[in-house]
N, C-alpha and C positions, 0 to 999 in steps of 0.2 A: 424421376426414376424411369418412367416409361420412355422418355426421350433418350435416355442413356442406353437403354436396351435396343431401341431402333437404330441408333448410331452404331452400336456394336455389331448388329447384324449387317448393316450396310457396309461397314469396314470388312467384315468377314467375306461378304460377296466380292468386294474388290480384290481381296487377297486370293480368293478362289479363281477369279478371272485371270489374274497375273500368273498364278501357279499353273492354271490350265494351259495358257499360251506357252509358258516355258516348257512344260512337260510335252506338249504336242510337238514343239520344235525338236526336242530330244528324241522323240520316238521315230523309228524308221518309217519311211513312206514307201509302200510297195505298189508296184504297177506291173502290168503285163500279166503273164500266165502264172498261176499259183497252184502248185501241186500239193498233194496230201503230205508228202514227206517234207516239202518246204514249209508247210504250215507248222508241222511238229517242230522243226528246227527253229523257226521264229518264236514259237511259244516257249521253248526251252531257253532261248536267249533273252527274251524280253518280258515274259510274264511276271507281273509284280509280286504275286503271291509266292511264286517259286523263288524269286530273288529274296524275299523276306525269310523264307524257310532256310535258304542257304546260310544265313547268318547263324543258324543253330550250330553248324560245324565250328565256326569261330568261337562261339560261346563255350562249346564243349572243349575245344583246345585250350581255352583259358582255364577251364576247370582242371585239366590234366596238369598244366604248368603250376597252378596253385597247389595242387595236392602234393606234388613232388617237393615243394618247399619244406615240408615237414622232415624230409631226410637231411636237409642242409642246416648249417648253423645259422642262428639269427644274431645279428650284430646291431647294437644300439648305443647311442650316446645320450647321456642325460647331464643336465647342468642345474646348478642350484646356487642361489644367493640368499644369505640369511644374515640379518642384523640383530644383535642382542642389545638389550638395554644396558647391561653391564657384564663385565667379566671378572672372575676372581683373580686375585694377585697376592703375592707375599714377598717379604723382604729377606735378603740373605746378606751375610757379612762377607765382604771381599777385601783383598788388600787395598783396593781403592776406596773402600768404604761400603756403606750399605747400598744394595742395588735391588730395585723392585722388578720382579718377574711376573708377567701376566700369563694366566692359563688360557691362552687363546687370544682372540681379537673380536671386537664388536662387529666387524665386517668379515663374513665368512663366505668363501667362494669354493666351489667344487665342480669338477668336470669328470665324468666317469665313462669309460668305454667298457661295455659288457658283451661278451660272446657266450652264447648258450647253444649247446649241441645236444639234441635229443638222442638218447642211446637206446632206450627201450620204452615202449608205450603199450605193452600188452598186445601187440599185433594190430593196434588201431591205425598206425601210420600206413602200413602196407595195405590194409583193407581199404583205406580211403583212396589210395593211389589206384588200386584195382577198380574201385567203384567209379572213379573219374574216367578211367580208360573205357569202362563199360558205357559210361555216359557218352563218350565220344562215338562208340559204335552205335549207340541208340540214336544219336544225332544223324549218323549216316543213314540209318533206316528211315528216319523221319524225312530226310531229303529224298530217299528212294520213293517213299510213299507219295510225297508231293510231286515228284517227277512223273510218276505213273498217273496221278490224278490230272496233271496238266496235259500229258499225252492223250489220255482218254478224252478230256474235255475238248482238246483241239481237234481230234479226229471226229468226235461226235458232232461238234459245231460245223466242221467242214461238210460232213454228210448231210447235216440238217439244212445247210445252205444249198447244197446240191439238190436235195429233194425239193426245196422251195423253188429253185430255178425250173425244175421239170414241171412242177405244178403251174407255174406261170406260163410256161410254154403250152401246156395243155389248155389253160384258160384262154390264151391268145388264139390258139387254133379253133377253139370252140366259138369265140367271138367272130372270127373270120368266116367260119362255116355258117353261123347264124346270120351274119350280114349277107352272105351269098344267097342263103335260103330266102331271106326277106326280099331281096331283089327279084328272085324268081317268082315269089308269090305275088309281088306287086305287078310284075309283068302279066301274070295270069289273071290277076284281078282286072287289069286294063283290058284284057281280051275277053273278059266275062266268063272265064273258066271257073274261078273261085270267088267266094264271097268276101265281104269286109271282115267277117269274123276270122277267116284264115289269115288275113293281113294282120289283124289285131293280135292273134295268137303268135304269129312270127315276131311281132314287135316285142311282146312280153317275153318271149323266149330269149331274144337278143338282150333285153335289159337284164334278165337274170344272169346270163353269161357275163355281161359287163360287170355286174356286181361281184360275181365270183373272181373276175380278173382283178378288181380293186382289192379284194381281200387277199388274194395271192401275192400281189405286189407289196402290200403292207407286210405280209409275213416274210417276204424275202428281204425287206429292209431291216426288219428286226433280226433275222438270222445273220445278215451281214454284219450288223452292229455287234452282235454277240461274238462272232468269230473274230472281229477286229479287237475287241476287248480281251479275249483270251490270248490272242497272239501278241498283244502288247504293242501293236503298231499304230501309226497315225490314222485318225479318222478321215484324213484326206486321201487315204490309199485308194487306188483305182485298179483293181485286179479282176482277172477272169479265172474261174476254176478250170484247171486243165485235166484233172482226173475224172473218171466216170465210175458209176456204180459197177461193181463186179460181183456176179453171183458165183460163189465158189462153195460148194457143199463142204461142211466142216467134218472131217473124219477124226474123231478123238473119243476114246472111251472114258467112262467115269473114273476108272482106276488110274488111267494115265493123267487125267485132269487133277485128281486128288494128289497124286505124287508130285506133279508140278507145283500145285498150290503149297504143299507142305515144304517144298524146297525153295520157293521163290517169293511167297507173299511177305511184304515188309512188315505187316502187322504181327505176323507170327514170329518173325525174327525179333521185332521190338519187344514182344512179350517175353520171349526167351531171355533176352538181355535184361529185362526188368526183374525177372526171377533171380538172376545172378547178382544183380545190383542189391536186391533185398537180402540175399545171403550175406553180402559184405556188410550191410547195415546191421545185421544180426551179430556178426563177428565184432563189429565196433561196439555194440552194446555189451557184449560179453567181456570185452577187454577192460571194462571198468572194474571188474573183479580183480584184475592183476595190477602189480605195482608199476610205477613209472620211474625212470632213471634218466637224469640229465647231467651233463658235464658243463661246467661254467668257468669262465675266466673274467676277472674284472680288474681294470687298471684305473686308479683314481688320481687325478691331479687336483690339489687343494691348496688354499691359502687361508689360514696358516698351514704350515707343513704338518701333515697328519702323523709323521714319525717323530716330530719334536714335541716333547711333553711340555716343556717350558723354555722359552728362549727370549732373550732381551730384544730380538729382532723378529719381525713378522715377514716370512718369506714363503714362496711357493715350494711345494714338495709333492712327491708322488708315492703311491704304494699300490701293491697288487695282491690279489688273492685268487686262488684256483681250487677247484674241488668237484665233488659230485653231490648231487642232491636227489634223493629218492623219496617217493611217497607211496603209501599203500593204504587206501581208504578201507576202513574196517566196517563202518556202518554209515549209510547216508540216508536213512529214513525210507528205505525200500524204493529209492529212485531207480536203482539198477534193475531190480526185479520188475518194476513197472515198464521200464524201457524194453526189456527182453520180451515181455508179454506182448507189447505193441508190435515189435518187429516180427515176432513169430506170426502174429495175426496178419500182418501185411504180406509176409511171405506166402501164407496160405491163400490170401486174396489173389496174389499174383499167379499162383499155380492154378487156382480156379479160373482166373481170367484167361489163361492160356487154353484151358479146355473149352471155355465159352467161345473164344475166337476160332478155335478149330471147328466147333459146331457151326458157327456162322459161315465159315469158309465152305463147309460141306453144303449148307443150305444154299448159299449163293451159287455154287457150282451146279447143284441140282436144278435150281431155278433157271440159270443161264443155259444149260444144256437142253432143258425142256423147251426154252424159248427158241433156241436154234432149230430144234427138231420141228417145232410148230411153224416157225418162219419158213423153213425149207419146204414143208408141205404147202404152205400158203403161196410161196413163189411159184411152185410147179402148177398149182391149180389156177393161178392167175395168168400164167403163160398161155394155157389152153383157152381160158376164158377171154383173154385179150384177142386171140385169133378169131374166136367165135363172134365176139362183139364187132370186130372189124368187118367180117364177112356179113354179119347181120345188117350193118349200116349200108354196105354195098348193095345188098339185095333190096333193102328198103328204098334206096335212091333210084334203083332201076325200076322198081314197081311203082314208085311215085311218078316217075317220068312217063311211064306207060299207063298211068291212071288206075293201076291195080291197088296200090297202097294209099292210105289217106295221109294227110299232113300229120295227124296225131301219131300215127305209126312211125313216120319218119323222125319226128321229134323224139319219140321214145327210143328209137334205135340210136340216135345221136347221144341221148343222155346215157344210154347203156354203155356205149363206147367210152364216153367220158368217165363214167364210174369205173369201168374196167381198167382204163389207163391209170387213173388215180390209184386204184387198189394195187395195180401191178408195181408202180413205183414205190408205194408205201410198203408193199411186201418185200421188195428188194432192200429198202431202207431198214425195215425191221430186222431182216436177216443180217445185214451188216452190223447193226447196233447189237444184235444178240451175240454175234461173234466177238465184238469188242468187249461185251460184258463177260464172256467166257474167259478171254485172255486177261481181263482185269482181275477176275476172280482167281485165276491161276497165278497172278503176279508176273505175267509175261507181256503186258500190254505194250511195253516199250519196243518189243520185237515185232509188233504188228504193223501193217501198212502194205503198200503195193508189193514190196519185195517179199514179205511173208506170204501174201496172197498168191504170188506166182508159184510158190512151192506146193500149194494145195493142188490136188488132182481135180480134173473136170472143170477147168475154168471156162466160164461163158460170160459174155457181157450181155447187157439188156438192150443194147442199141438196135440189134437186128429185129428182135421180136416187136419192140415198141414202134420201130420205124415201119415195119410191114403192116402193123395194125392201123397206124395213122394214115398210111398210104391209101387205105381203102376209102378214105373220105374224098 
């Protein structure tokens, strides 16, 4: 038994390897520059989860087609063969003598064509059709929600990788600065100006920065793998991010954000549709109190001839009948009452669910707008702090060269600039993420991106400030 399980797992691994190679060949390979808008387009075209959700539309379309069938006649053919152990017979006198007549035959064949047309079902048919159409609308909103999730994930992953790249750049510059400082200290040690302790301290500082660089490079690899997965592209892709962080203060009031959310959020649309679906289910339950009426037509071909009571010969014949059939259930053991109680409760649940989703939307908007406000203040504070840290390092380097400042003070100034630069990029990243969260909470995330950012007032990039501060080194 254990051997069988091991073989099964080994076979599963082989199937996985084969499937992985096949899927990787089918995925697009991206190279060159990759912009934010290009990332969103790739995700919308190749993201597996979104493709899976897209099938909801086809399933809903099938439900609409199936529901309409209740309006149309149903046509069916049935066949039967029956053999009897014996048949009754009797004799009659004829001019030719006595003749035996059989009332049928031991072998009986019949083929029937039946057409049934629903005429009235208490409103249940039209309610089912409306419910199916609502399900189609619900599927559209499910796809909208999945699309917004993918767009948000793609943009967030893009910015996450962009932040990781900047942190790697900072770590690399720190390593280069630490290496240059170590060389300077070693030269001074050779000249007898500083002690072995100063050299050791510079070596330790370099090792610390190298460790930070390793962590930053590992983070960038993880961020790149996450972006590739979300975009649905090949792991062999070799691209360079072409867009940069943009600091654009977001000007939107809570009232405008709430209005946008109530008009655009897919989950609110979905819940509104679900309420209407539940109303149709309640109509279907109530229709069980009303009569049903069907029209029918049946044509039967049989052997022996169904129109021949007794015949000396057994032959094929046909007969037909048409009419109307109605039914009106009087008592069904309170099943109808129970169904109505259930559907009313579910309708109330759906209505309460809408209120809960609206409250969730308000909470998410409040939280996101507060995050934007906090991130905006954080960015502005770090802009000034970055300039101060850059100037502080410049003064520390000048003082160290002149023998005024110590090595510890120089190292502290370098660490302060590193912290300021990291905080600055993280502040910009948090500001961008907060704005994405606002647009997602409003249900307008699909409209975000560089084009949407350009419409905002007060656009400034971070390259100038960060570059000026790093130049102080």
